[in-house]
N, C-alpha and C positions, 0 to 999 in steps of 0.2 A: 609122649600121647602113648606112642608103641610101647611102653614100657608096662602100660597097664594093661594093655590088651591088643592083638591083632584085629579082634570083633567087634573093640570098644574106639580104638583111637579116631575113625571116620566120626561117628557122631560127635564125639568131643569136641574133635576140631569145628564141627558145624558151630557148635552153639559157641565156642570160643571166637571164630571168625565172625559172627552176629553181634559179641559183646565187644568186639577191638573195632567194629564200624561206630559202633554206637556211641563207643566212650573217645574215639581219636579222630574220627574222620567227619569234620564238622559239613553242613548241609547234606548229609548225608546220614540215612537210617536202615537197619535192616533189620526182617523178619526170620526167624528159622522153620521153613512151611516143611521141610523132610520128612517128619511125624507128624506135622499139624493134625491133632486129632485122630493120630492113626489114621487118616483119609489115604487112598491110593494117590500118588503125585498123579497130575495130568501132564508133567512134564517131567525131565530129570533132574530138576532142579533141588536144590537141599537150602538154599535160602534166597531171599528176594532183596535186592537193594533199589532204596529208593532216593531219587535225588530230590531232597525238600524244596528246592528253589523249583523247578521244572514241573516237580510230581511225577516225571517218568520214573518206571521202575523197570527191571529186569532181572532173571533168574540166572542163578548162579549153581552149578553143581561144582561141589569140590571134591577132591579125588587126593589121594596120596597112594603113591606107586614106587616101586624100586627102579633104579635106572634103565630102562629097556621099551618092551611093549607097554601101550596106555591104550584105554579104551576111551576113546570121546564118546560114544554113543552107545547104549545098548541095543538100539531099534527095536523097541519092545514090540512093534508092531508088526515087526517082520518084513519089511517091504524091500529093503536095498538090494540085499544078495539074490530074492526070486525076481527081480527086475532087473539086475545084471546079468541074470542067467537065461535070461528070454531072450536077450540080444545081443550078448558077447558072447562067440563060440571060441575063438581063441585070446584074439584082443583085438582093441580099437586103437587106431592112431591119428584117424581122420580128426582133425581141431574142430570142424563142425558136429561130428558125430557126437564128441565128447563134451562140447558144450550143450547140445539137446540132452545128454544125458542130465548133468549139471542142473539141467532148468526144466526136469521132468519133475512131476508131483513126488515121487518116492523120496526126490534129494532136497526137497523145497527147504527142508530146515537144515541143510549142509552147513549153511554160513550162518545160522541162528542158534550153534549150540554154545552156549556159554560155560566151557569148562575151565577151571582153576587148579590145577595139580599142583601138588607138591611133591618134587621127585625128590628120593633120597637114597644115597650110598651109605648104609649102617657101617660097612667095613670101615670107611674112611672119615665117617660122622661129617659127611656133608649135604647139603641139600640145595634144592633149585625151584623157584617158581616157576615155570614154563608153561606160555599159553601158545597156544598150536594157531598157526596165521593160516586161517581157511580160507580167504582170500588168494594169499598167495599160492593157495595150494591149487585153487581152481584154475588160476591165473598159469600156472607153469605145468597142469597136468598134460603129459604129451602122448601116452600111454595107459590103455587100461587092460592088466593082463591078466588072464585065469589062470592061477597057478594050482597042479593038483600034487598032494602028496608032499612028503620031507618035513622035517622038524616036527614028526609025530603028529601032525594033523590027522584027523579023519575024514575032513571033507574039505573042496578046493575055497581057495580065498582068490577076491579079486584085487589084484596090487595096481596101484596108480604110482605111476613114474615121470619123472621130468623130460626133457630132451636128452640128458646126458644117462639114462636109463638110472637115474638114482633115486630110492626110497622115497615117496611122500605118506603115502596112508594105505589102508586096505579096507576091505569089507569082506567079513568074517560069513560063514554059513549062517541060514538063517531059518532053517526047514524045522519041522514039530518037534524033532529031537535034539534041536541045539537049546544048551542053557545059556545063560546071560554071558558067559565068558566064552561064549563058543561062536558069539555073533554079534553083529554090530558095526558100527564104524572104530578102525582101531588105527593108530600110527606107531613110532616106536622113537623113544629120546635119544638114542644112541644113534640109528641111521639116519631120521631126518630132522636131525638139530638146526640143521637152516631154516625149517619151517617152523621153529618156534622163537617167542621173544621170553627173554629172562627179564621178570620184575623185579628178580633181586641183583640183575646185573652180574648174572653168573654164578657159580657154586660159592656158597658160604657153610662155612663151618658151625658146629652145633656141639653142644653138649648137655650130658643126661642132667636134667633136673631133679633129681631125688626129692628135695623138699618138695618140690610140686606133687608128686607121685605120694608122698607122706600126707600132706595137705588133701588130698582127694580121700584119703584112708580116713582120716578124722573127719573130714566131713560127712562120710557115711554112717559112721556111728554116734557123732555127735548128736544135740536134740536140736530143736529150731530156732531155740531162742539163742544156741551157740552160732546157728548160722547167722542170725541176724545179727550179733555182737562181732564176727567175723566179717560180714559185708560192710560194716561202717570203715573197719581197716583197714579192709582192700580197696574200697572207695578211697578213703584218702590218700592212698597209697596210689593211685590212679591219678588222682587229681594234681599231684606231686609231680606225677611224670609229665602229665598237660603242660602245668607250669613250666616247667624247665625247657619242654619242645618249644614254648612259647616266647623263652626267654623272660619268665617273670622269677 
C-alpha cells in the first residue's frame, strides 16, 4: 500500500481489513466508519467489528508506523497532559497515587483504546502486527516522571516506567498549540517491546506487490462495467482461497 503513497496507504488498509474480515472471518462482519458520510468520528476508530453471534461490537483504530514511536491515542479532547501537569511535579512513585491516576476521569479510556498497528521496517522488508497490552502497562507502572527537553522536544512529556525504570509509554503535550502528533498517548515498539503482543508471532518478511499497484491504477481509469467484471473474477479467487483454507 505504501508504494501507492504515504497519504493514501492508511485509508486503503482500512477498506482492505474490512473486506478481509467480511470474506474470511466467519461469524464476524466489519464496517468502515472512518470516513462514514464524511462525519467527524466520535472516537478514534477506523472500523467496527461485529460478532454476529453475540451482536457485540467494538471499534478498532488501524495504524501503520515504522518501528519506533507509536501513537496510541490523539487525546483529541486534550485531557491527559493537563491533568498530569496539575498533579505531578517531578515524579510520582506511590502505587496508590498511580492507581488513582489510572482511575481518574481523564484516564477512563486508557484500557479502551483498540489500536491494531502494522509496524514495518522498509529497509529489511519485514513487518509485525503488534498490539499494546494496556492492562500490563497499568499493572506494571511504578513511576510517572515529568521529562523536559531532549530529543528535539519543545514541550515536556510524562513518561511511565516499570519498577526497573524500563520505558512503558508516555503522555505528550496537550496544550492549544499542539498538533495531533505532539499530543496524546504514545509508546515505542523498540523500547517497550515486552508490553506488546504480536498477532503475527513476530516479524514476517514481505515483498512489494507491483501487480496490485497496477491493478489500482487500471481500476481508477476503467469503466464501472469493467469494475463489475473484475469484481466477479476477484470474488471467484477469494472463494478458492476460502475453500483451500477449509480443506475443500
